[in-house]
N, C-alpha and C positions, 0 to 999 in steps of 0.2 A: 583648587584652593587661591584663597585671595593672600598677596603679599604678609599680611600684617596674621594670620593665621598657621599656627602651627601646620605643619607637615605630617599627615597622616601614613602609614606603611603602604605605599604604593603596591609590594605584591600582595599585598593581603587584599588592597584595595581590587587588583586585576581577579583574584579570587572571588570574592564578594562580588563583582559584577556579572561573574560566568553563573554563580548559584544564584544569583536575581534575575538575571537572564532566564535560565531553567526553573526556576519559581513564575516567573511572569508569562512561560510556556504551558506551564501546566494550569494555570489560571483561564487560561484561552481555549484549550480544547473543549470540542462539543460536550464530552460527557462533564466536564466541570460547569456547563452552562447548562444544561440539562438540571444538573442536583442546584445551581441557584434557582431556576423555576420551579424547581419541585421544594423550595424553602420558602417561597414567596406564596405557593399554593398553601404549604399546611400554616403560613401564619394569617394569610388572608381569607381563608378558605375559597379560592378564585383560581383557576386555573388561568394564568396568565403566558405570555408571548414574548421572546426578548427582543428587545428593536436594536441592532446593529447602530453603529461601532461601539466597541470598548472600549474604554476611556483608563488610559492609566495614567496616573498621578506620581507624584515623587515616592511614596511611603504606599500606594491602595490600587487597584483597580475598581472601576464603577460598572456596573450591568446596570441597564435602561430594562424597565420589564413596563409592559404594559398590560394592566387588568381589566374585567368587565366592570364596569358600574364604580369604576375607584377613579378620580383623576384630582390631582394630575397624574401622570407616570409616576412609580417611583425607580429610585436607587438603590441597590444591593452594592453595599462597599466592603471589598475584602481585603485586606494588610498581605503586601506581597511578600512570601517569603525569601529572604536574603537580606530585604532591606527595613525590617521592622524587627529588631531582636523580643522585643518587649509587647509583643502582639496582643496580646489577653487583655496587659498591663494599660497598653496605649488607647485601644478601642474603648474598652471602660472608662476611661480617665475622660478621654475624648467627648463621650457621648455624656457622662456626666456634665462636662462645660457647657456644652453646646446646649443642654436643656436646662440649665439653672439660667445660662445668658439670657436664652429664650423665652424663659419665666420672668426675672427679675430686671430685664432692660428691654428697649426698643429696637434691638439687634433685629435685622431682618435675617435670620435663622432656618434651614432647610425645618421643616416638623419631621420629626424621628417619629416613627413608628413602633421599629420594634429593633432588639439587640440581642447578644447574647454569645454563645458558642456551638456552632453544630458539629455533630460528629464527623460528617467530613469534611465540610469548608474551614473550620477554625472558627476564630473570632468575626462576628458581621454585622453590620448595621445596616436597618432599611428605610431610607428616609425618603421624602417628597423628593423630587426633581424640579427645578424653578427654573422658567423659562429665560431665558437671558442670552444676551447676545457676544459673551466672550467677558473675560478678563480686564480688570484696569490695566494690568501688566501688557497686555495683549493691546488694549485701545492706545495705550502712551507710548509704546515701543516702536522707533522707526523698523520700518519694515524690511521683511530676509526674506531671501529664499533658502538659507543654511539655518535650518532648526534648534542646529547648536551653537548659532552664533550668540555672543553676550548678548545681553538686554539693553540695548541705549535708547534713551530719550527720543522722540521725534523730534527735531528740530521745526516741524512744520506747524506743530501745535500749538495754538496761540494763550496768551496769558487768560483770557475769559474763559477758553474750555478748560486749562487746568485748574482757573480756579474752580470754576463750578463743579468739577468732578470732585476735588479733592475739599471743598468746603462739604459736600455732602458725605464724603468718606469721614471727613473729621468728627460730623454729627455724633457718628458710629462710634470713632475711636474714643472718644471723650467718654461717652458711657462705661468703657471698659476701667474706668478710672473708680467707678461709684462702689460696686463692691469691694468691703473689707473681709478680712477673714484671719482669724485667730491663731493660726498654725501655719508657718511654709510648707508646701506639701501639694497634692493634686487632690482635685474634687472625687468622690465617689457616691453612689447611691450609699445611703443611709440603711443600716440592716434592716430589711422588710420593705425597702424600696419596692415599686412595681417598675417590672422590666420592661410593659407598656408603655411608659411613662406616663401613667396617670396623675391627677390631679394630686392626690396625696403624696407625691413622692417627695423624699429628704437629702440635700448632698449635705457631704460632710467633708471636711480636710482630714482624709483618712487614709491617703497613698502616699508614696514617696514621690518626691518631684520628678518626675521622668524626663531630663533634656533631651534634645536634640543632639547635645554633645557627649551624653551617656549614650544616645545608641550608636555614635561614631565610635566612640571608644572601644563598644565591644566588638563592633563590623570591621572595623578599620586601622583599629590598633591594637590588637591583639590582648587587651585589658580582660584578663578575667570576668566572667559576672560577678564572683563572690567578692571581689574587692570593693564593687559598689555599694551604695547604702541598702540593706535589707529590706522588703515590699514592708508597707505599712510605717515606715520609720518616717516622722512628722519632727519639723525643729519650731520649738516654741519662740527662737530669739532669732535676730540676723547675724549677730555674732558665732552661732552655732552653726548656720549655714554657711557663713563665707570659711568656716574652719574643715567643713564637710569638702567643700568646692576645691580649697588647697591640697586637702589629701587625695583628690581627686587629679590634680593636676600633676601631682609629684606620681601617681602611678601611671599617667600617659610615660614619665619619663623611664620610669623601672623596666614596665613591661613591652612598649612598643620597639621592636625589633632593630626596623629600618629607617632612613629618610628623617629622622628628628634632628638630628645634631649632625655638622658636619666638621667638626674636629673636637679637639681636646678640650680649647678654649671655648669654643660653642657650648659645647656638653657641661662644662664647668660653671659657665654664666648661667645656662639655663636651670642648672642645680641649685646655685645660691639665691637666684630668682625665687625660686617655688620656697625655697627654704625661707628667707625672709617674707614672701606671701603669706605663707603657712603661720611664722610669727606673730606677725601685726593681725592676722584673724584671730590668733589664741587671744591676744591683749585687748582683741574688743576695739582695735582702732580701725578696722576697716569701714565699719559701719557710719564713722564720721567724716572720712577723706572727703575733701572737698566742698563737705558741707563749714556752715559759721562755725561749729564747735571741734572744725579740726583745728588742734593747737600743737600738732606734734608733726606733721611734716614737713618738707623744705620749703611747698607753697606756701604752706601758713605763715613761714618765716617770714617770706620774703614780703606778703603781703603787711608781716606787722611794721617791716620795714619801713615799706614804702609809705606806708598810714601813718609813722611815728618821722620820716621826713618830709612828709607834706602837709605842713603847718596852716596852709589857706585851705586845706579841705577840712569841708563841714562833719564829715562822718567819717568811718574808720571805712575803710575798702572793704572788710569782711563782711560790713552790711549789706554789700550788693548780693551776697551769695544767702541763698535758701539755708535755712535751719536743717539739720538732719530731720531724715523722717522716724516715726517712732520703731522702736527695736525689737519689739514687741507688740501683740494683743492685735496688729491692725499691719495686715500686708495685701498688697495687692495683686493684681491676676498680671501674668508677663507669659507672653508666646512666643515661643521660639519660633515657628513658622507662621508667623501673624506676616504678610505680604500683600502687592499688589495684585497677585498670581491667585490669590483665594480671596480676590472680590468680586463677585460680579456683577457685571452692569445690565443694562437694560438697551434699547435702541435706542434711547433718549438720552442715555449718560446719567439714567438714575442708577440709584445701587440696589440690587436683585436681591441679593444676598452674601452674607459673609460664610464660607464654608470651613473646612478642615479645620475644625478646632484640638488639635493632636498638639501635644507636646507644649501646653500650657500650664502653668503651675502659677500657684501663690507663694511669694517670693515679696523679698523688702522692697519700696520706691526704688527703682534705677536711676542713678544719674545720666541725664539724657542731654549731653553738651551738643552745640551744634556740630553736625557732622561734618567733618574737613574733607575738600574738594577739591581734587588738582586737576589740570590738566598735560597731562604726560607729550602729548602731542599738540602742539601749537593748533593746526586746524581743530582741536575738540574745543580750543576754549571759547570761543562764539555761543555754544550750543552751553556751557556750562553758565558764562555769565548769564544769558538768557534766561536760563531757565532756574538759574542758583537763586533767583529771590523766591521763591514758593514758599518761603518760611513767612515771609511778610503778608504774601497774599492769604496763607492758612490764618495766621494772626487776624485778619481784617475780617477772612470772614466767618471764622469763629466767635469774635466781638460782638457780631451783627447777629448770632443765635439767640433765637429767645428760649433759652435752655439752661435750667437747674440742676446741677447733680444732686443738690441736697445735704449735701456734706461741707458745707461751710467756705467752701474754696472762693474766693474771690476772682471777679472776673479775671484779672492778671494771672491769676494763678492757672485757669481754667485754658486760657486762651496760650499759655506756655507749654503748658500739657500736651494740648494738642497739635499745636505748631512741630514741636521738639519730635511727639509721637509720629506724626503724617511724615515729616520730611527723613525720619528715620527710616520706616517703611519705602519712602520713596528711592532713598539712597543706599538701602540694600543692608540696613544696619538690625534689622529683626528679623530677617530669614534669609531664607536661600533664593538666588534668582532676580538680585538686584537690580533694579533699570538701569544703570550708571555702574559697572562693577571696575571697568578699568579707569575710571574718574576719582576713586577712592585713594588716598592715602595720607601722607602727613603734613603735604604744603598746600594751606587755605590759601584760597585768590582774593578773600576778602570780602566777598560776596553778602 
């Protein structure tokens, strides 16, 4: 875990690792592989053959199948037991998100042929295999013979390559800001939607927002499923969602048995912090924190004092802050698992596809500050300084795009969105498996 995150229960984690390994071994059995082949035959009406190797991801295992007169090959995707506590929900929400984005945006997403629940295999997705040369993470990571080693940006990759790859990724990341949704939650197929993905399929925010953190709370922190929001629970306002998050933060402190606190003082501090967070959420203050409308926080008072004492200033310092996003009726897509490891590249470094749309929810526009990057070891500093200017490269690449999001955003707003989102993915802010995990922290280099 990263230093700025709460520790989960290591005893539970060890047990979960054992369960996950057992589940993965089960999915690798020949009998399971034959069942996957039979599933494909039932769906396509053609007998296919498995093409090794099996691919294990963070939460799923994939089987590549070749069928006569079907091109390209298809992938059957099954969630791994022990790693996914809400496998049915996760799969349904992932399919709905991917198919919605494939229809409403120009993001390259593998075609989804079928999905559902098999009596023997459980929830599944059948999609096209996209030819690729690997992930963006692998392309930009310093080579290492240790597969468990943290990913670190390769210092030998030049700025032109970084700018080209991230410029292409930015064009797709920007499109994620286009769809707007009336409620906070997860997309699902509307009643009567076609499981085969027909043109008449409609989607609506009808599922609870299943997040990566919720999965970890159940798997690794002893939190009972009954404590979490019920299935089908959606939220009309940002304040409702923040209040729900506050309750879930409190639940971890109540139910996690080990490793969360180190002393009585630590426990007291964490309890008080959670209660303050909960109170602010219920008062509706969190939705304005850090924005122009923030008139209650300590930092807002500091801005007011600074502005009053700077008589030569032509405008208030708060004018440089963005206005708070709408607190209702207009929510954006957010992905806990959106990261460089889920962006596939071609051999010419073009974007082949964006994959793995699990844990994507509709939620309030987040505050996306410039990520703090530190160099705990002096020999790392040159790497960070050299590549820390990625923000400017992405802004430049985004500004040159002939792309309109159709939502009335200014070019400044759009390039800021792309650069902050891209750098967040780069720094590991949007998912697991960051490129620079040991370079994150609280001391900024000013790059």
